[in-house]
C-alpha positions, 0 to 999 in steps of 0.5 A: 789850962784855965777856962779862958785859955780853953775857950780861946783855943776853941775859938781859934780851932773853929775859925781854922775849921771854918776857913778850911771848910770854905776853902775845900767846899765845892764851887758852884758850876759856872757856864763858860762864856762862848767864844765867838766863832769866826765865819767860814770862808765862802767857797767859790761857785762851781760853773754849771752850764754851758759846758766849757768850750760850748758854741752858741747858736745866737748872741743870747747866752744863758750862764748857770752855776751851782750855789755856794753855801751862805752866799747871798749874791754873785758876781760875774765877769765876761772877757775876751781873754783868759786873764780877764784884762779885757772885760766886756761884761761885769755884773755884781749883786746877782741874786740867782744862780744864772744870768742871761746875756742879751747884749754886749757879745759879737758874732764869731768870737770867743769869751771867758766867764767866771763867778764869785760869791758874796755875803755880809762877811766878804767875797769868795775867790773867783771860780775857775773860768770857762770859755764859750763861743758865739757862732759865725753870723747866722740869722736865717737865710738870704734870698737875692739876685745875682748876675754871676751867670750873666743874667739875673737869677735868684739864689739863696745863701746863709746869712754869713754869705756861705753856701750859695744855692741857685734856684732859677736858671733861665735865659730870662731875668728873675728879680725881687725874691721875697720869702713867704712868712713860713719860709716855704716859698719865694715869690718873684717876678720874671720876664720868661714868658715875654713880659714881667709877671709874678711867680712863686716857687718852693724854697728849694726852687721847685714848682715855679708857677706863674700867678699873674698873666696880663699883657702889661707887666706885674712885678715886685711881689710881697707877702702878707704876714699870714702868707695868704695874700700877695701885694704887687705892682702892675701897669695893667690899668695904664700906669703902675699901681699897687694891687693885691691877690690871693697867694694862688693868684686869684682875686687880683684887686687894685689898691691905688688909683693915680695917674702917677707911678706907684712902685714896690709895695711892702707889707708891714709885719703886723699886717696893718700897712703897706709901704710903697714909693710914688711920684704922685705929688707933682714932680719927678722925684720919688717919695715913700707912702704908706696905706692901710692894707685895704688901700685906704688912708694913703699917707706921704712919709718923706718930702724931699726934692730928691728921691726916696724909695725901696721901703723895708719894714723892721720886724716889729713894724715900728721903723722903715729903712729906705734908700735916698739920694738927698745927700748927693748919692744914694745912702741907706736911711731909717725912719719911724713908721710915721715918717719921723726921725729920718736918719742916715745910716751909711755915708759913702760916695758909692751907691748904697741901695735896697735895704732889708732887715734881719729877722731879729731886727738887729741887722740891715742888709743892703747892696752897694758898689762901694768896692768895685764902682760902676754899678757892680754891687755886692751885698753888705750887712750892718748893725741896725744903727749903721755900725759894723758894715761887713761885706757878704759877697765877693764876686764882682757879679752884681749881687743884691735885692735881698730878702731875709728870713 
């Protein structure tokens, strides 16, 4: 082989070896590109409290559930049917794991509730649903007067109208029961000793004790918010005036001094004012007044040619419910504590009288002869705005003059 051919062969061999070497050489390790992971589906929350089929003691309901992993917020539905076609509450974006319902529920009702979870990726399916019940309407006790035994006696009952208990039993007349602030006593007036005097008894009717003793009458007692004093009306100084005394009957002191008639004082729950009604303004109709608890700063709140009376303070002392015949017959009205924004709540051709607030300020009780006529009254309740009127008593025996605690 000549030299040129030999060199050419070498070049070819080296080229082939080089190519084979490159082909067989190990490749550098490559980091694989990660495959994006899909977000896991949110799990539905698990309901926690209250237990399914629970019954609450009020209309304030706290619902709780266990957290769902990766959830940033929750949605709530409350309905009156298990299919959730009749929603009463729907709320999204709840950041915690509980929610308190303070409105939207009714007494003696059943509700279903469920929760879902949400984050930026989506929303879970709804949880299973649980049921809860609200109670038969029950806000404390009602003291009242009934003539079911032919003469006026004092009774108490649950605020749904159940469980009547008779506290007084006399051939005389017992009127205007008023609960003490702590619920341990009831003040009232009675003519059992020959003329009307102010009495007090334990809440079970025991230990009935006379507090006033005067040839003139004493009536319509009302407690101070601290339970240490009572205000009342009396004719002992020649005409009806407003007085105050200690809860044991001592230190009886006159607060008003007019030639007119001042009636039915009612102490404001904050202790600062006493409301009453009077005809001192020069005609024969009644108007509502307030004064400071010491009798100073007596101010007229209503101004009509008709009669306004029976003032009743709301529990927060910001409003006064009262009766008025300004629209042709007695109806229940409400106004601000300064007399502004006087608004009618009832509208019935019958007589609606003697309003009394529930302890939480959501209801007003009153008596009316709307079902029987002829002055035969039963006790009714309604929402504080006049809605949802319901009758509590049903015996055609004249029931009314409510005190509620």
